[in-house]
FIBAFI-980828 format. One record per residue (C-alpha): y, z, x; residue number from 1. Coordinates in steps of 0.5 Angstrom, whole numbers. Layout:
<rs>
(r (Y; Z; X); NUM)
...
</rs>
This chain:
<rs>
(r (-15; 7; -64); 1)
(r (-8; 10; -66); 2)
(r (-8; 16; -70); 3)
(r (-1; 18; -70); 4)
(r (6; 16; -68); 5)
(r (12; 20; -68); 6)
(r (19; 17; -66); 7)
(r (26; 20; -66); 8)
(r (32; 18; -64); 9)
(r (30; 11; -63); 10)
(r (35; 6; -66); 11)
(r (36; 7; -74); 12)
(r (30; 12; -74); 13)
(r (32; 19; -74); 14)
(r (25; 23; -74); 15)
(r (19; 21; -77); 16)
(r (11; 21; -76); 17)
(r (6; 16; -78); 18)
(r (-1; 17; -79); 19)
(r (-5; 10; -78); 20)
(r (-11; 8; -82); 21)
(r (-18; 5; -78); 22)
(r (-17; -2; -82); 23)
(r (-11; -6; -83); 24)
(r (-4; -2; -84); 25)
(r (1; -6; -87); 26)
(r (9; -4; -86); 27)
(r (14; -7; -91); 28)
(r (21; -6; -92); 29)
(r (28; -9; -93); 30)
(r (30; -13; -87); 31)
(r (34; -8; -82); 32)
(r (30; -2; -85); 33)
(r (27; 0; -78); 34)
(r (20; -3; -79); 35)
(r (21; -7; -72); 36)
(r (23; -1; -69); 37)
(r (16; 2; -70); 38)
(r (13; -3; -66); 39)
(r (19; -2; -61); 40)
(r (17; 5; -60); 41)
(r (10; 3; -59); 42)
(r (12; -1; -54); 43)
(r (16; 4; -50); 44)
(r (10; 9; -51); 45)
(r (5; 4; -47); 46)
(r (10; 3; -42); 47)
(r (15; -3; -44); 48)
(r (22; -2; -41); 49)
(r (27; 2; -44); 50)
(r (35; 3; -44); 51)
(r (40; 7; -47); 52)
(r (42; 1; -52); 53)
(r (35; 4; -56); 54)
(r (38; 11; -57); 55)
(r (41; 12; -63); 56)
(r (48; 13; -63); 57)
(r (50; 21; -63); 58)
(r (42; 23; -60); 59)
(r (41; 26; -54); 60)
(r (35; 21; -53); 61)
(r (30; 17; -56); 62)
(r (23; 20; -56); 63)
(r (16; 17; -58); 64)
(r (9; 20; -58); 65)
(r (3; 16; -59); 66)
(r (-4; 19; -60); 67)
(r (-10; 15; -59); 68)
(r (-18; 16; -58); 69)
(r (-19; 16; -51); 70)
(r (-22; 10; -47); 71)
(r (-27; 11; -42); 72)
(r (-25; 13; -36); 73)
(r (-19; 16; -38); 74)
(r (-22; 23; -37); 75)
(r (-17; 26; -33); 76)
(r (-12; 25; -38); 77)
(r (-16; 26; -45); 78)
(r (-17; 32; -49); 79)
(r (-22; 33; -55); 80)
(r (-23; 25; -54); 81)
(r (-16; 23; -55); 82)
(r (-10; 22; -50); 83)
(r (-3; 23; -52); 84)
(r (2; 18; -49); 85)
(r (9; 20; -49); 86)
(r (16; 17; -47); 87)
(r (23; 19; -47); 88)
(r (29; 15; -46); 89)
(r (36; 19; -45); 90)
(r (43; 17; -47); 91)
(r (45; 16; -40); 92)
(r (39; 11; -39); 93)
(r (34; 16; -35); 94)
(r (27; 16; -38); 95)
(r (21; 20; -37); 96)
(r (13; 19; -39); 97)
(r (7; 23; -40); 98)
(r (0; 22; -41); 99)
(r (-4; 28; -44); 100)
(r (2; 33; -43); 101)
(r (2; 31; -35); 102)
(r (8; 28; -32); 103)
(r (7; 20; -31); 104)
(r (10; 14; -29); 105)
(r (12; 8; -34); 106)
(r (7; 4; -30); 107)
(r (1; 9; -31); 108)
(r (3; 8; -39); 109)
(r (3; 1; -38); 110)
(r (-4; 1; -35); 111)
(r (-7; 6; -40); 112)
(r (-3; 3; -45); 113)
(r (-6; -4; -44); 114)
(r (-13; -2; -46); 115)
(r (-11; 2; -52); 116)
(r (-6; -3; -55); 117)
(r (-4; -10; -56); 118)
(r (3; -12; -59); 119)
(r (4; -20; -61); 120)
(r (11; -22; -64); 121)
(r (18; -25; -62); 122)
(r (20; -20; -58); 123)
(r (14; -18; -54); 124)
(r (10; -22; -48); 125)
(r (4; -25; -51); 126)
(r (-2; -24; -46); 127)
(r (-4; -31; -49); 128)
(r (1; -34; -45); 129)
(r (-2; -33; -38); 130)
(r (-6; -38; -36); 131)
(r (-11; -34; -33); 132)
(r (-12; -31; -40); 133)
(r (-13; -38; -43); 134)
(r (-18; -39; -38); 135)
(r (-22; -33; -40); 136)
(r (-21; -35; -47); 137)
(r (-24; -42; -46); 138)
(r (-30; -38; -42); 139)
(r (-32; -33; -47); 140)
(r (-32; -39; -52); 141)
(r (-37; -43; -47); 142)
(r (-42; -38; -49); 143)
(r (-47; -33; -45); 144)
(r (-50; -38; -40); 145)
(r (-43; -41; -38); 146)
(r (-40; -34; -37); 147)
(r (-46; -32; -32); 148)
(r (-44; -39; -28); 149)
(r (-37; -37; -28); 150)
(r (-39; -30; -25); 151)
(r (-43; -34; -20); 152)
(r (-37; -38; -18); 153)
(r (-33; -32; -17); 154)
(r (-38; -29; -13); 155)
(r (-39; -35; -8); 156)
(r (-31; -36; -8); 157)
(r (-30; -28; -6); 158)
(r (-36; -29; 0); 159)
(r (-32; -36; 2); 160)
(r (-26; -32; 2); 161)
(r (-28; -27; 6); 162)
(r (-32; -31; 11); 163)
(r (-25; -36; 12); 164)
(r (-21; -29; 13); 165)
(r (-26; -27; 19); 166)
(r (-26; -34; 22); 167)
(r (-18; -35; 22); 168)
(r (-18; -28; 25); 169)
(r (-23; -30; 31); 170)
(r (-19; -37; 32); 171)
(r (-13; -33; 32); 172)
(r (-15; -29; 37); 173)
(r (-17; -34; 42); 174)
(r (-11; -34; 46); 175)
(r (-11; -27; 46); 176)
(r (-18; -26; 48); 177)
(r (-18; -31; 54); 178)
(r (-12; -26; 57); 179)
(r (-17; -20; 56); 180)
(r (-23; -24; 59); 181)
(r (-18; -25; 65); 182)
(r (-16; -18; 66); 183)
(r (-23; -15; 64); 184)
(r (-26; -20; 69); 185)
(r (-21; -18; 75); 186)
(r (-22; -10; 73); 187)
(r (-29; -11; 74); 188)
(r (-29; -15; 80); 189)
(r (-23; -10; 83); 190)
(r (-28; -4; 82); 191)
(r (-34; -7; 84); 192)
(r (-31; -9; 90); 193)
(r (-30; -2; 92); 194)
(r (-36; 1; 89); 195)
(r (-34; 8; 88); 196)
(r (-40; 13; 88); 197)
(r (-40; 19; 84); 198)
(r (-35; 25; 87); 199)
(r (-35; 21; 93); 200)
(r (-27; 22; 94); 201)
(r (-29; 30; 95); 202)
(r (-34; 28; 100); 203)
(r (-30; 24; 104); 204)
(r (-24; 29; 103); 205)
(r (-28; 34; 107); 206)
(r (-30; 29; 112); 207)
(r (-23; 27; 113); 208)
(r (-21; 34; 114); 209)
(r (-26; 35; 120); 210)
(r (-25; 28; 124); 211)
(r (-17; 29; 123); 212)
(r (-17; 36; 127); 213)
(r (-23; 35; 131); 214)
(r (-20; 37; 138); 215)
(r (-17; 44; 135); 216)
(r (-24; 45; 132); 217)
(r (-27; 44; 139); 218)
(r (-22; 49; 142); 219)
(r (-24; 54; 136); 220)
(r (-31; 54; 136); 221)
(r (-32; 54; 144); 222)
(r (-28; 60; 144); 223)
(r (-32; 63; 139); 224)
(r (-38; 61; 143); 225)
(r (-36; 64; 149); 226)
(r (-35; 71; 145); 227)
(r (-41; 71; 142); 228)
(r (-46; 67; 146); 229)
(r (-44; 67; 154); 230)
(r (-47; 72; 159); 231)
(r (-43; 79; 157); 232)
(r (-42; 76; 150); 233)
(r (-43; 80; 144); 234)
(r (-51; 77; 144); 235)
(r (-52; 81; 150); 236)
(r (-48; 87; 148); 237)
(r (-52; 87; 142); 238)
(r (-59; 86; 146); 239)
(r (-57; 92; 150); 240)
(r (-55; 96; 144); 241)
(r (-62; 95; 141); 242)
(r (-66; 97; 148); 243)
(r (-61; 104; 148); 244)
(r (-63; 105; 141); 245)
(r (-70; 104; 142); 246)
(r (-70; 109; 148); 247)
(r (-67; 114; 143); 248)
(r (-72; 113; 138); 249)
(r (-78; 115; 143); 250)
(r (-74; 121; 144); 251)
(r (-72; 122; 137); 252)
(r (-76; 119; 131); 253)
(r (-69; 120; 127); 254)
(r (-66; 114; 131); 255)
(r (-71; 109; 128); 256)
(r (-67; 107; 122); 257)
(r (-61; 105; 127); 258)
(r (-66; 101; 132); 259)
(r (-68; 97; 126); 260)
(r (-61; 95; 124); 261)
(r (-59; 94; 131); 262)
(r (-65; 89; 132); 263)
(r (-63; 85; 125); 264)
(r (-56; 84; 128); 265)
(r (-58; 82; 135); 266)
(r (-63; 77; 132); 267)
(r (-57; 74; 127); 268)
(r (-52; 74; 133); 269)
(r (-57; 70; 137); 270)
(r (-58; 65; 131); 271)
(r (-51; 65; 130); 272)
(r (-50; 63; 137); 273)
(r (-55; 57; 136); 274)
(r (-51; 55; 130); 275)
(r (-45; 55; 133); 276)
(r (-47; 51; 139); 277)
(r (-50; 46; 135); 278)
(r (-44; 45; 131); 279)
(r (-40; 44; 137); 280)
(r (-44; 39; 139); 281)
(r (-43; 35; 133); 282)
(r (-36; 35; 134); 283)
(r (-34; 29; 137); 284)
(r (-27; 25; 136); 285)
(r (-29; 18; 133); 286)
(r (-22; 15; 131); 287)
(r (-25; 9; 128); 288)
(r (-29; 13; 123); 289)
(r (-23; 17; 121); 290)
(r (-19; 10; 120); 291)
(r (-25; 8; 116); 292)
(r (-26; 14; 112); 293)
(r (-18; 14; 111); 294)
(r (-18; 7; 108); 295)
(r (-24; 9; 103); 296)
(r (-20; 14; 101); 297)
(r (-14; 10; 100); 298)
(r (-18; 5; 96); 299)
(r (-21; 10; 92); 300)
(r (-14; 13; 90); 301)
(r (-12; 6; 88); 302)
(r (-17; 5; 83); 303)
(r (-16; 12; 80); 304)
(r (-9; 10; 79); 305)
(r (-11; 5; 75); 306)
(r (-17; 7; 71); 307)
(r (-18; 14; 71); 308)
(r (-17; 21; 75); 309)
(r (-24; 22; 78); 310)
(r (-29; 17; 81); 311)
(r (-33; 18; 75); 312)
(r (-27; 17; 70); 313)
(r (-27; 10; 74); 314)
(r (-34; 9; 74); 315)
(r (-34; 10; 66); 316)
(r (-29; 5; 65); 317)
(r (-33; 0; 69); 318)
(r (-38; 1; 64); 319)
(r (-34; 0; 58); 320)
(r (-30; -6; 61); 321)
(r (-37; -10; 63); 322)
(r (-39; -8; 55); 323)
(r (-33; -11; 53); 324)
(r (-34; -17; 57); 325)
(r (-41; -19; 54); 326)
(r (-38; -18; 47); 327)
(r (-32; -23; 48); 328)
(r (-36; -28; 52); 329)
(r (-41; -28; 46); 330)
(r (-35; -29; 41); 331)
(r (-36; -37; 42); 332)
(r (-43; -36; 39); 333)
(r (-40; -32; 33); 334)
(r (-34; -37; 32); 335)
(r (-40; -43; 32); 336)
(r (-44; -39; 27); 337)
(r (-38; -37; 23); 338)
(r (-36; -44; 22); 339)
(r (-43; -46; 20); 340)
(r (-43; -40; 15); 341)
(r (-36; -42; 12); 342)
(r (-39; -50; 11); 343)
(r (-45; -47; 7); 344)
(r (-41; -43; 3); 345)
(r (-36; -48; 1); 346)
(r (-41; -52; -1); 347)
(r (-44; -47; -5); 348)
(r (-37; -46; -8); 349)
(r (-36; -53; -10); 350)
(r (-43; -54; -13); 351)
(r (-42; -47; -17); 352)
(r (-35; -49; -19); 353)
(r (-37; -56; -21); 354)
(r (-42; -53; -26); 355)
(r (-36; -49; -29); 356)
(r (-32; -55; -30); 357)
(r (-37; -58; -33); 358)
(r (-38; -52; -38); 359)
(r (-30; -52; -39); 360)
(r (-30; -59; -41); 361)
(r (-36; -58; -45); 362)
(r (-33; -52; -49); 363)
(r (-26; -55; -50); 364)
(r (-27; -60; -55); 365)
(r (-31; -55; -60); 366)
(r (-25; -49; -59); 367)
(r (-20; -54; -60); 368)
(r (-23; -56; -67); 369)
(r (-24; -49; -69); 370)
(r (-17; -47; -67); 371)
(r (-14; -53; -71); 372)
(r (-18; -51; -77); 373)
(r (-16; -44; -77); 374)
(r (-8; -46; -76); 375)
(r (-9; -50; -82); 376)
(r (-11; -45; -86); 377)
(r (-5; -40; -83); 378)
(r (0; -45; -85); 379)
(r (1; -49; -80); 380)
(r (-3; -56; -83); 381)
(r (0; -60; -78); 382)
(r (-1; -57; -72); 383)
(r (-5; -59; -67); 384)
(r (-8; -55; -61); 385)
(r (-11; -58; -55); 386)
(r (-14; -55; -49); 387)
(r (-12; -58; -42); 388)
(r (-16; -57; -36); 389)
(r (-11; -57; -31); 390)
(r (-12; -57; -23); 391)
(r (-11; -51; -19); 392)
(r (-12; -49; -12); 393)
(r (-19; -46; -11); 394)
(r (-20; -39; -13); 395)
(r (-24; -34; -17); 396)
(r (-22; -38; -23); 397)
(r (-25; -44; -20); 398)
(r (-21; -51; -19); 399)
(r (-18; -51; -25); 400)
(r (-14; -47; -31); 401)
(r (-14; -48; -38); 402)
(r (-8; -49; -41); 403)
(r (-7; -49; -49); 404)
(r (-2; -54; -51); 405)
(r (1; -54; -58); 406)
(r (4; -60; -62); 407)
(r (7; -56; -68); 408)
(r (8; -62; -73); 409)
(r (7; -70; -73); 410)
(r (11; -73; -68); 411)
(r (12; -67; -64); 412)
(r (10; -67; -57); 413)
(r (4; -63; -54); 414)
(r (7; -58; -50); 415)
(r (5; -51; -47); 416)
(r (5; -45; -52); 417)
(r (11; -42; -48); 418)
(r (15; -48; -49); 419)
(r (12; -51; -56); 420)
(r (11; -44; -60); 421)
(r (16; -40; -64); 422)
(r (15; -32; -64); 423)
(r (11; -33; -71); 424)
(r (8; -39; -69); 425)
(r (5; -35; -62); 426)
(r (3; -30; -67); 427)
(r (-1; -34; -71); 428)
(r (-4; -38; -65); 429)
(r (-6; -31; -63); 430)
(r (-9; -29; -69); 431)
(r (-13; -36; -70); 432)
(r (-16; -34; -63); 433)
(r (-18; -27; -65); 434)
(r (-21; -30; -71); 435)
(r (-25; -35; -68); 436)
(r (-27; -31; -62); 437)
(r (-27; -23; -64); 438)
(r (-29; -20; -58); 439)
(r (-24; -24; -54); 440)
(r (-22; -17; -51); 441)
(r (-24; -10; -52); 442)
(r (-17; -7; -54); 443)
(r (-18; -3; -60); 444)
(r (-11; -3; -63); 445)
(r (-7; -10; -65); 446)
(r (0; -10; -67); 447)
(r (3; -16; -70); 448)
(r (10; -17; -72); 449)
(r (13; -23; -75); 450)
(r (6; -27; -76); 451)
(r (9; -29; -83); 452)
(r (15; -32; -80); 453)
(r (16; -39; -84); 454)
(r (10; -39; -88); 455)
(r (9; -36; -96); 456)
(r (4; -38; -102); 457)
(r (-3; -40; -100); 458)
(r (-2; -40; -93); 459)
(r (1; -33; -93); 460)
(r (-6; -31; -97); 461)
(r (-10; -34; -91); 462)
(r (-6; -30; -86); 463)
(r (-8; -24; -90); 464)
(r (-15; -26; -90); 465)
(r (-15; -27; -83); 466)
(r (-12; -20; -81); 467)
(r (-17; -17; -86); 468)
(r (-23; -20; -83); 469)
(r (-20; -18; -76); 470)
(r (-19; -11; -78); 471)
(r (-26; -10; -80); 472)
(r (-27; -10; -72); 473)
(r (-21; -6; -70); 474)
(r (-15; -3; -72); 475)
(r (-9; -7; -74); 476)
(r (-2; -6; -75); 477)
(r (2; -11; -79); 478)
(r (10; -11; -80); 479)
(r (11; -17; -86); 480)
(r (15; -19; -91); 481)
(r (10; -23; -95); 482)
(r (6; -19; -101); 483)
(r (1; -24; -100); 484)
(r (-1; -21; -93); 485)
(r (1; -14; -95); 486)
(r (-4; -14; -101); 487)
(r (-10; -14; -96); 488)
(r (-8; -7; -93); 489)
(r (-12; -1; -92); 490)
(r (-6; 3; -91); 491)
(r (1; 1; -94); 492)
(r (7; 4; -91); 493)
(r (14; 3; -93); 494)
(r (20; 4; -89); 495)
(r (27; 5; -92); 496)
(r (34; 6; -90); 497)
(r (37; 12; -93); 498)
(r (44; 14; -90); 499)
(r (43; 10; -84); 500)
(r (36; 13; -82); 501)
(r (30; 10; -83); 502)
(r (24; 14; -87); 503)
(r (17; 12; -88); 504)
(r (12; 14; -94); 505)
(r (5; 12; -95); 506)
(r (4; 9; -102); 507)
(r (-1; 10; -107); 508)
(r (-4; 5; -112); 509)
(r (2; 5; -117); 510)
(r (7; 5; -111); 511)
(r (4; -1; -108); 512)
(r (5; -5; -114); 513)
(r (12; -3; -115); 514)
(r (13; -5; -107); 515)
(r (9; -12; -108); 516)
(r (14; -13; -114); 517)
(r (20; -12; -110); 518)
(r (17; -17; -104); 519)
(r (16; -22; -109); 520)
(r (22; -22; -114); 521)
(r (27; -17; -111); 522)
(r (26; -12; -117); 523)
(r (21; -7; -117); 524)
(r (20; -7; -125); 525)
(r (20; -14; -126); 526)
(r (14; -15; -131); 527)
(r (13; -22; -128); 528)
(r (13; -19; -121); 529)
(r (9; -13; -123); 530)
(r (3; -18; -126); 531)
(r (4; -22; -120); 532)
(r (3; -16; -115); 533)
(r (-3; -14; -119); 534)
(r (-6; -21; -119); 535)
(r (-5; -20; -111); 536)
(r (-8; -14; -110); 537)
(r (-14; -16; -115); 538)
(r (-15; -22; -111); 539)
(r (-15; -18; -104); 540)
(r (-20; -13; -107); 541)
(r (-25; -19; -109); 542)
(r (-24; -22; -102); 543)
(r (-26; -16; -99); 544)
(r (-32; -15; -103); 545)
(r (-34; -22; -102); 546)
(r (-33; -21; -94); 547)
(r (-38; -15; -95); 548)
</rs>
């Protein structure tokens, strides 16, 4: 609920604080005293647009602060279970917003404010005018079983919509898929035709180097072979050295180590000589093989330019391309499966939406009867409400929308509320809706401005009773000129304008009588008006006692 409202520099309001009661709060006062500016301030605090024209002449800015009980899920803004919404509009038109003392945007105020406060009046857009709200209202009236059917229908639509999106994406990608299939097939064929092996390029590079320089290699190896292995070469010299050192060792045992080393060198040299001979014998010019190696290297480099820096990179690309081909080639099966799924979901949605349509058609007449009866008691005896189910594009709300239509009097056409109802009539229609379905939503504070437009007498008392009944379950703030409504107040606040500035005061019992007398007769001290005011208060007390 709304606990406290502070306004400064807004219209005729200089600076005042207003504390609200949990039940029915009534604001009264002379025309132009500033009552409606209270609702304007509340609208600003809950995200409504504001401009420099709202700022009081001579004031630097208009400021509004509203302290509410924090709703669920607003922990980041709340402190001690409460949340403070603040709005500033400067004289130059610039503005600012805060929630819980933290900087915020006007849209953030609006999102949070929509959960805290609802304003109905001639200058405020009514949520009731939204077709989705009217449809939700009818669905609530339809009862718990109908609401369950609506939820099932909504889930069916969401599943159908998701499947349709997937199907359209798949269909839209057919041409692109064909192009990708052709490209992948070509790439796979190209790589498979070459058939690269792991690290094959490195091996071929070595073979190309040997074959390309075979004559020079033969020349070099033959020279080395002659120096080591031929008669008189290094091998013979080392064998002779080993024999001489062995003779020396026979004479001097200290030369034994030299013998061992010489023998090792002679053996290694002999083995080297054999290996060189084998290597020389393996070298033979082979122009045909050299051409083949070079062609193979060129083919591998061609793949590497397209698909990877190394043979292993190319092989990895081939594996990915094959895997993607398999996935794309299976898309036709996926397309068929999705088409079947969409067909099944369409049937499910059609079945569930038909149940919802039947439920709405069944609920509409009883809702019409209840609302028409309420309006008769709210000063609109000739008004006739109707609920028309208008076909709509299939969606989460089904295949139709409920539209409330009003004929305000005999001979007047039945038109949508936006075209048929004045501000006061709209407020009373909203009050009628809330009377027949108290849990229309969970907004804890409801504000009615000009709900009394065009009514008085017994109709005014009926409106007062309905407001008092509504205030039993939530906080209600009413701006009114009717004593028949004001007499039901749990807290009566009078707004006055002194020296061009609005002031407020909470009235006690005696002051309430004087204010009601003024509203009845224009005189606070009229004995007849005082008597009438006392009667109204007594009647309101009896009504409240009977309601309890």
